[in-house]
C-alpha positions, 0 to 999 in steps of 0.5 A: 566652821563657827566656833562657840563657847560652852561651860565646861566646869563650874566652882564656888566658895564661901568663907568659913565664918557664917552669921544667921539672922540671929547673929545679925540681930544681936550684932545690931543691938549692940549698936542700938538698932532694932530688927528681927529675923522675921523681918529680914526673911520676910523681906529679903528671903535671906537666912544667912551669909558668910564674912570673910576673916581679917587678911583674906581677900577676893583674890583668895576666895576666887582662887578656891572657886577657881580650883573647884571649876578647874577640877570639874572641867578636868583642867590644870591652870596652865591650860587657861588662856584668859582670866576675868575676874568681876568684882567690886571689892578688889584687893588693891587699888591696882593691879587687877585682882585677876592678876593676883589671882593668876599668880596664886592660881599658878596660871601666869602668862595669859591676859588677866583683867577685872571687870567692875559692873557691880552685881552684874558683873559676871554676867558682863564677864561672861559675855566678854570671854564668850566674845573673845572665844569666838573670835579666836583670841582665847580657847579656855577661859576662867571667869570669876566672880568674887566679892568680900562686900562685908568690908563695905557695909555700913553697920549703922544701916539695918536696911542694908547691912543684913542683905550682903555677904562674901563669896566666890563662884567660877566657871571654865568656859572652853571653845567648842563646835556645838553651841553653848552660849546662845546669846547675851545682852548687856546695858548700863544707864549711868543716870541711876548712879545715885541709887546704889553706890559706895561714894568714896575714894582714896586721894593723898592717902586719905579715904575721901567721900563715904566708903560704905554702901548706900542704896535706895532700896525701893528705887532698886527694886522697881527698876530691877524687875523691868530691866531684868525682864527686857533682858531675859526677853531680849536674849531669848529673841536673839537665840530664837527661843521662848520662855518655855524653852527655858529649864532654869531661870538662874538671876543674881541672888539679891532679894527673893521678892525680885526673883519672884517678881521676874519669874512672874513677868516671864511666866515661870514657875519658881520651881524653875528658879534657882534659889540660893540667896537664903544660903548666902544673901546678896554676894553681888558679882559672885552670886550667879556663879555661887547659884549656878554651881551650887544647882549643878553640884546638887543634880538640880541642873543637868548637862544639856538643860537650857539656862537663862542667867540674869544680873542687875547692879549698880551703875546701873548695869544689867544684862542676861545670858542664855546657854545650854550647859 
């Protein structure tokens, strides 16, 4: 009998410190830079974002999201036999944030590792967990996206620092006799490294290069809409489904214009798109599980519905997952 994987619980967490657009306008004004609530909202759809306090790390946010997902799935940490954390803002150079999270959660002993695909990270991590469950290597996986992007932002660059926030989302993925994840599709193209990156590293105890986020917004936008459409169509074709079968599109929450453009290309009404970017900004690998959990807990997304998850990020990476909740 074929083994499938199915999401049995979702969770999310946003750090308490919330900055609305007015707060960002004031913060930038202190640096001699001008922006406005209207400018940010019109171009991005973002109204607020959350920043973690000093001494708080990605693993701390991830643990809170994981606890919520485990509770929703009716599982204990000891039931988990695989942990994958998607993050671009790890606690340390090494060990992995997944190992640190594992210890904080009390799920010691199972395999634990990080996935680095930036904003596509959760899609990559979910695809890997699905494959491991299908192969029999795992039965109950914890997949987490956790980010503290506020620490790699350049607050002298008003075009990028207003876009990002901190947060975490998680799902419990379990082996099932009935299909949950129907199909997946992953891609990367390294020739686009320069349009979205943090070009810095550690060498001899010193930071080398420029350790803050750099982005060519127009280039990212043009590339994102096209590859998201192709990935979405790929997973639909693999699963022998059409756009009409999709109950909800849950895209990476980067920018409302990208989400609107993708929905148009897929001929989906925005009424079928889960949108949470206004609440937390771009939380990179955390944004899709954050949006999923928010929609599930609000009763918007229901068990048995067909969901199309998709993400695009630095690398350049992109991918999609089609699933029945």
